[in-house]
N, C-alpha and C positions, 0 to 999 in steps of 0.2 A: 378335752374338756373345756369349759369357759367358766368362769365366774362373774357372777352378776350380783351387783351391790345396790340395794334399795334403802331410802329413807322411809319409815313407815310410823304410823300413829299407835304402834303396838305398844302398851305400857303394862299390861297385866297378864298374868297365866293363863285367865280366860280368854283372852285374846289369841295367845299363843297357841292354845288348844284348838281355836278355830281354825287358825293357819295351818297347823298339822293335819286336819281332816283334810284341807284342800290340797296340801302340797305332796301328802303321801300317795295321792291317785296318779301323781303326775311320773311315769317310767322314765322321762328323760333326765330327772333330778336324781344326782349319785347322794348328794348331802346337801344339807341345809342348817343354817343356825341363826339365831338372834343375839345381838348385842345391844341389852337393854339398858347397859350402863353408859352408852353413847348417847350424845343429845338427840340424835337423827334415829334412834332406836333401830339400828341396822340390821337388815337381813341381807344375809350373804346365801347364795344358791350357786352350788357346783352342778353344772348340767351340760349336756350335748344337745345341740339344735334346739335351743328354748330362747324363743323370743322375750326380750324384757317387757314389751309391750303386752304380752300374754299373761304375765304375771301381774303385772299393773291392773290391768282389766279385771283379771280374777280376784284379786285382793278388794278392789274398789268397790266391785259388785257384792262384796262380803261385809261392805261398810268400814274398810279400813283404809285408810289413806295410805298410798304407795306410789314413789316414783324412784327412777333408776338414777343413780349417782354416778358420774363420771370419776373414775381412777386412775 
């Protein structure tokens, strides 16, 4: 299981709901969460065999800025 960490532009519950719709359709994701208290509005994803670029493209396509963070 890998953990992917992203900085996002998600700031509101409405945006989290939009992401929920996208991420729940991906079977490789075991779990995910947002830390909206963090200045980078962190999205953490625990998944097997999932490309960070795929998540970035998915969210950017939905109008949400997203970039992987190195940790």
